[in-house]
C-alpha positions as CSV (number, residue, x, y, z in Angstrom):
1,M,34.5,105.2,83.1
2,N,37.0,105.2,85.9
3,L,36.3,101.5,86.4
4,F,37.1,100.6,82.8
5,E,40.3,102.6,83.0
6,W,41.2,100.9,86.2
7,V,40.6,97.5,84.7
8,K,42.7,98.5,81.6
9,D,45.5,99.6,84.0
10,I,45.3,96.3,85.8
11,E,45.4,94.5,82.5
12,R,48.5,96.4,81.4
13,V,50.2,95.7,84.7
14,Y,49.3,92.1,84.4
15,D,50.7,92.0,80.8
16,N,53.9,93.8,81.9
17,L,54.4,91.3,84.8
18,I,53.9,88.4,82.5
19,N,56.3,89.8,79.9
20,N,58.9,90.7,82.5
21,T,58.6,87.3,84.1
22,K,58.9,85.6,80.7
23,N,61.9,87.7,79.7
24,A,63.6,87.0,83.1
25,N,62.9,83.3,82.7
26,L,64.3,83.3,79.2
27,K,67.4,85.1,80.4
28,E,67.9,82.6,83.2
29,I,67.4,79.7,80.8
30,E,69.9,81.3,78.4
31,E,72.4,81.8,81.2
32,Y,72.0,78.2,82.3
33,R,72.4,77.0,78.8
34,E,75.6,79.0,78.4
35,E,76.9,77.7,81.7
36,Q,76.2,74.1,80.6
37,N,77.9,74.7,77.3
38,Q,81.0,76.0,79.1
39,N,80.9,73.0,81.4
40,F,80.6,70.6,78.5
41,E,83.5,72.4,76.6
42,S,85.6,72.1,79.8
43,F,84.7,68.4,80.1
44,L,85.6,67.8,76.4
45,S,88.9,69.6,76.9
46,K,89.8,67.4,79.8
47,I,88.8,64.2,77.9
48,N,90.8,65.4,75.0
49,V,93.9,65.9,77.2
50,L,93.3,62.4,78.7
51,I,93.0,60.8,75.3
52,N,96.1,62.6,73.9
53,T,98.1,61.5,77.0
54,A,96.9,57.9,76.6
55,I,97.8,57.9,72.9
56,G,101.3,59.4,73.7
57,N,101.8,56.7,76.4
58,L,100.8,54.0,74.0
59,T,103.0,55.3,71.3
60,V,106.0,55.2,73.6
61,E,105.1,51.7,74.7
62,V,104.7,50.5,71.1
63,D,108.0,52.0,70.1
64,K,109.7,50.4,73.0
65,E,108.2,47.0,72.2
66,T,109.0,47.4,68.5
67,N,112.6,48.1,69.3
68,I,112.8,45.0,71.5
69,Y,111.2,42.9,68.8
70,E,113.6,44.3,66.1
71,K,116.6,43.5,68.4
72,N,115.3,39.9,68.9
73,I,114.8,39.5,65.2
74,D,118.3,40.8,64.4
75,N,119.8,38.4,67.1
76,A,117.8,35.5,65.6
77,I,119.0,36.2,62.1
78,K,122.6,36.5,63.3
79,N,122.3,33.2,65.1
80,I,120.8,31.6,62.0
81,E,123.7,32.9,59.9
82,V,126.3,31.7,62.4
83,D,124.7,28.2,62.6
84,F,124.5,28.1,58.8
85,K,128.2,29.0,58.4
86,K,129.1,26.4,61.0
87,N,127.0,23.7,59.4
88,I,127.5,24.5,55.7
89,G,130.0,21.6,55.3
90,N,127.5,19.1,56.7
91,L,124.8,20.6,54.6
92,Q,126.8,20.2,51.4
93,K,127.6,16.5,52.3
94,L,123.9,15.9,53.0
95,I,122.9,17.4,49.7
96,I,125.4,15.3,47.8
97,E,124.2,12.2,49.6
98,K,120.5,13.0,48.8
99,V,121.2,13.7,45.2
100,G,123.2,10.6,44.9
101,F,126.6,12.0,43.9
102,D,128.5,10.3,46.8
103,F,130.6,7.8,45.0
């Protein structure tokens, strides 16, 4: 009978070792997974900051270029108005000639 008890004890020790090893491995895997999740969150945070910075820079650049474009358009409109006022007399004469009222 002592032999059977001894075999049962060995079997219990074996089962305990397997379960302890399994639990330790699961714990290590879970810790590794948590570490990787934290690394990924940190990476995403850095990427988010980078993207927000790039968007901010693009916004500033677009605003700057838009202001330049608006100033150029305003100057072009002013030049057209000045040229129109200078040449309105000639334009009136040309219209009268084209319509045929130049007697």
